[in-house]
C-alpha positions in Angstrom: -12.3 26.8 25.7 -14.8 24.8 23.1 -11.6 24.2 21.1 -9.8 22.7 23.8 -13.0 20.6 25.2 -13.3 19.3 21.7 -9.1 18.0 21.3 -9.7 16.6 24.6 -12.7 14.7 23.0 -10.7 13.9 20.3 -7.6 12.5 22.2 -9.4 10.5 24.7 -11.0 9.0 21.5 -7.8 8.2 19.8 -6.8 6.8 23.1 -9.5 4.7 23.1 -8.7 2.7 20.2 -7.7 -0.8 21.2 -4.8 -2.3 19.6 -5.7 -5.7 16.7 -6.6 -8.2 18.6 -4.9 -10.9 16.3 -7.0 -13.8 15.7 -7.0 -16.9 14.2 -9.3 -17.3 11.0 -9.4 -20.2 9.0 -9.0 -19.6 5.1 -8.1 -23.2 4.1 -8.5 -25.9 5.6 -5.1 -27.5 4.0 -3.0 -25.0 5.1 -1.1 -24.5 7.9 0.5 -21.2 8.5 3.6 -21.5 9.6 7.3 -19.4 8.7 8.0 -20.3 5.9 5.1 -20.0 4.6 5.4 -17.4 0.5 2.3 -15.8 -0.2 2.3 -14.4 -3.6 -1.0 -12.1 -5.0 -1.1 -12.1 -8.4 -3.4 -9.8 -10.7 -3.6 -11.0 -14.4 -5.1 -8.4 -17.0 -4.8 -8.5 -20.9 -3.3 -5.7 -23.1 -6.2 -3.5 -22.4 -6.2 -3.8 -18.7 -8.9 -6.1 -18.1 -9.1 -8.7 -15.6 -8.3 -12.2 -16.2 -11.3 -14.4 -14.4 -11.4 -18.2 -13.9 -8.3 -19.8 -14.0 -7.4 -22.9 -12.1 -4.2 -23.9 -10.0 -3.2 -26.0 -12.8 -2.7 -23.3 -14.8 -0.5 -21.7 -12.8 3.6 -22.2 -12.0 5.7 -20.4 -9.6 9.4 -20.5 -9.2 11.5 -19.3 -6.2 15.2 -18.9 -7.6 13.9 -20.7 -10.7 13.0 -23.9 -8.8 9.0 -24.6 -9.8 7.7 -24.9 -6.2 4.1 -26.7 -5.6 1.4 -24.8 -4.7 0.1 -25.3 -1.4 -2.6 -23.1 -1.1 -4.4 -21.7 -4.1 -7.7 -19.0 -4.1 -9.5 -17.3 -6.8 -12.0 -15.8 -5.0 -12.0 -12.4 -3.0 -10.3 -13.2 -0.1 -10.4 -11.5 3.3 -7.4 -8.8 3.9 -6.1 -7.3 6.2 -5.1 -3.5 5.5 -2.4 -0.8 6.8 -3.2 2.8 5.7 -0.2 5.3 6.4 -1.2 8.7 5.1 1.3 12.1 5.2 -0.2 14.9 6.4 1.0 18.2 4.5 -0.5 20.3 7.7 -0.3 24.0 5.2 -2.5 22.2 2.8 -5.8 21.5 4.7 -8.0 21.0 1.9 -5.8 18.0 0.4 -6.3 16.9 4.1 -10.0 17.1 3.6 -9.6 15.2 -0.2 -7.5 12.9 1.5 -9.5 11.2 4.2 -12.9 11.5 2.4 -11.2 9.0 -0.1 -10.2 6.8 2.0 -13.5 6.6 4.2 -15.2 6.0 1.2 -12.3 3.2 0.4 -12.5 1.6 3.8 -16.5 1.6 3.8 -15.8 -0.9 1.0 -14.5 -3.3 2.9 -15.8 -6.6 3.9 -16.9 -7.8 7.5 -13.9 -10.2 7.6 -11.4 -7.3 6.6 -9.5 -4.6 8.8 -7.4 -2.2 8.6 -5.6 0.7 10.9 -4.9 4.0 10.2 -1.4 5.7 10.5 -1.4 9.4 9.9 1.9 11.3 10.6 3.5 14.4 10.4 6.3 16.6 11.7 4.7 16.8 14.5 4.3 13.2 15.2 2.1 10.4 14.1 -0.6 8.6 15.9 -2.8 4.9 14.6 -6.5 4.5 15.0 -9.0 1.5 13.7 -10.7 4.3 11.8 -10.6 6.9 9.8 -10.8 10.2 11.3 -11.8 13.4 10.2 -9.4 15.9 8.6 -10.6 18.6 11.8 -9.8 15.5 14.4 -6.4 14.5 12.7 -5.1 18.2 12.4 -6.1 19.4 15.8 -4.4 16.0 17.2 -0.9 16.1 15.3 -0.9 20.2 15.8 -2.1 20.5 19.7 -1.3 16.9 21.0 1.7 15.6 21.4 1.6 12.6 19.5 4.6 11.2 20.0 5.2 8.3 17.2 7.7 8.3 14.0 7.4 11.8 12.0 9.0 10.6 8.8 7.5 8.4 5.7 10.1 5.6 6.4 9.8 5.5 10.1 5.8 5.7 9.7 6.1 2.3 7.1 8.3 0.7 9.2 6.1 0.8 11.9 2.8 0.1 9.5 4.5 -3.2 8.1 5.5 -4.4 11.4 2.0 -3.9 12.8 0.9 -5.7 9.7 3.2 -8.6 9.7 1.0 -9.6 12.8 -2.4 -9.2 11.2 -5.4 -11.9 11.1 -5.8 -12.6 7.3 -3.2 -13.9 5.2 -3.9 -11.9 2.0 -2.7 -8.1 3.0 -2.0 -5.0 2.1 -0.7 -1.5 3.0 -1.9 1.7 1.0 0.6 4.2 1.3 -0.5 8.1 0.5 2.6 10.6 0.6 4.9 12.7 -1.5 7.8 9.7 -0.6 10.2 11.9 0.0 12.4 11.6 3.2 15.5 12.5 4.9 15.1 12.6 8.4 13.9 8.7 9.4 16.3 6.6 11.6 15.4 3.8 9.0 17.5 4.9 5.3 15.5 3.2 2.2 17.8 0.1 2.6 16.7 -1.0 5.6 12.7 -0.3 4.8 13.1 -2.2 1.7 14.9 -5.0 3.0 11.9 -5.1 5.7 9.1 -5.0 3.3 11.3 -7.8 1.8 10.1 -9.8 4.6 6.3 -9.1 4.3 3.9 -10.9 2.3 2.5 -7.7 1.1 1.2 -5.7 -1.8 2.2 -2.2 -2.2 -0.2 0.3 -3.0 0.9 4.4 -3.1 -1.0 7.2 -3.9 2.1 10.7 -4.6 0.4 13.5 -3.1 1.8 16.9 -3.4 4.0 18.6 -0.6 4.3 22.3 -1.1 7.5 23.0 0.7 9.1 20.7 -1.9 7.7 22.5 -4.6 5.6 25.6 -4.8 4.9 26.0 -7.9 4.4 22.0 -9.4 0.2 21.8 -8.5 0.1 24.4 -10.8 2.2 23.2 -13.3 1.7 19.7 -13.4 1.7 19.5 -17.0 1.5 21.6 -20.3 1.3 20.9 -24.0 3.2 20.6 -26.8 2.3 21.5 -30.1 4.7 19.2 -32.6 3.9 19.3 -36.3 0.0 20.2 -35.3 -0.3 16.8 -32.9 -0.4 18.0 -29.4 0.8 15.5 -26.5 0.6 15.6 -23.2 4.2 15.7 -21.4 5.1 15.7 -17.5 6.7 19.2 -16.6 10.6 19.1 -15.0 9.9 18.0 -11.4 11.8 19.3 -8.6 14.2 17.2 -7.4 12.5 16.3 -4.1 9.5 15.7 -5.8 11.0 13.1 -8.7 13.1 11.5 -5.6 9.7 11.0 -3.3 7.9 9.3 -6.6 10.8 6.9 -7.0 10.4 5.6 -4.3 6.8 5.3 -4.2 7.1 3.6 -7.5 9.6 1.0 -6.6 8.1 0.1 -3.5 4.8 -0.6 -5.1 6.6 -2.8 -8.4 8.5 -4.6 -6.4 5.7 -6.1 -4.2 3.2 -6.4 -7.5 1.2 -3.6 -6.2 0.6 -0.3 -8.0 1.6 3.6 -7.9 -1.0 6.2 -8.9 -0.5 9.9 -9.2 -2.9 12.3 -9.1 -3.1 15.5 -11.3 -5.7 17.4 -9.0 -5.8 15.7 -5.7 -9.4 16.6 -5.4 -12.0 14.1 -3.5 -13.4 12.7 -7.2 -9.8 11.9 -8.6 -8.8 10.4 -4.8 -11.8 8.2 -4.6 -11.6 7.1 -8.3 -8.1 5.7 -7.5 -9.5 4.3 -4.3 -12.2 2.3 -6.0 -9.4 1.1 -8.5 -7.3 -0.7 -5.8 -10.4 -1.5 -4.1 -11.3 -3.3 -7.5 -7.9 -4.8 -7.9 -7.7 -6.3 -4.4 -11.0 -8.2 -5.2 -9.4 -9.5 -8.5 -6.3 -11.3 -7.6 -5.3 -14.6 -7.5 -3.4 -16.1 -4.0 -0.9 -18.6 -4.3 1.0 -20.3 -1.4 3.9 -22.1 -0.6 6.7 -23.5 1.6 10.1 -22.2 0.9 13.3 -24.0 2.0 15.1 -20.4 2.1 16.9 -19.7 5.6 16.1 -16.8 7.6 17.9 -13.3 7.4 19.4 -15.3 4.1 20.0 -13.3 0.3 16.6 -12.1 -1.4 14.6 -14.9 -2.7 13.2 -14.0 -6.8 10.0 -15.1 -8.0 8.9 -16.1 -11.6 5.3 -16.8 -11.9 3.7 -18.3 -14.9 0.3 -18.7 -16.3 -0.9 -21.4 -18.9 -4.0 -19.6 -20.6 -6.6 -22.1 -22.1 -7.5 -20.2 -24.6 -3.5 -20.3 -25.8 -3.7 -16.2 -25.8 -0.4 -14.7 -25.0 -1.2 -10.8 -24.3 -1.6 -11.8 -20.3 -0.2 -9.9 -18.3 1.1 -10.5 -14.9 2.1 -8.7 -11.4 3.3 -10.0 -8.9 5.7 -9.3 -5.8 9.6 -9.7 -7.4 11.1 -11.9 -4.4 11.4 -12.0 -0.7 13.3 -13.1 2.1 12.6 -15.0 5.0 13.5 -13.0 8.6 13.6 -15.2 12.6 10.7 -13.6 13.6 8.3 -13.6 10.8 
């Protein structure tokens, strides 16, 4: 009886969360957000991975299909971000769920007052969306004992989150995906999802977690050490096809968007919290550029190229940003 009452309370709490109210927050007096505005977040680092700060608008050049563009908006400050978090729940591994949600809760606690986020939890039973991070008990009870509806697979859940993020209030947008990345049951295949994501001005960060159903032993034999001429080098084990495919999907999605993929070794709360702190830091270190595109909706993918002229004549700078975009009629 107490269990039933608790589930009812959780259900009411989840249903009571109101959908996002899209508001217009002015981020730049000179910018007019239109259907053809293309935003590119750029991370600039040195060979050691250190962030390069203090670059000016004049030091950046951006090309659209090899044609130089006029930068209509530039920001070197930590601009507000709208964030969608998609989290896959492996119901048979409750300790993994607790570690992931604890780390994500710490991560969202670092967001500022002008930032906003929503959270999508999904499993094979369905999904639900909130504007807060539920506890692991709330998530597991809701997915197991309440018929939540919504997508129950990775591609469909990301597709749903991408559609919702499109209407977010901030110019800077990002998706955080926590999943094994493997999917064979979605109504949207990977090509459709990739096409959808190409129309979004959003960076994707992914944290790969293990589904024991794909590889029962992957967590015990994640790494092995090979001793060759007394020089031991850590080498990754051979992954099962499902695990390898899922990781490749996560890596490609983040690479194309200018984000990053993280593959934790232990999936412990400490390691996951550290990864989330790295992502939070990177979101604050980005340069934001925007230009008005002459591309037509639903045409081919446009390739982007960004160059930085370093005032110190350094040639070791590394740039991370999304590699292309595609306009859509409903953008």
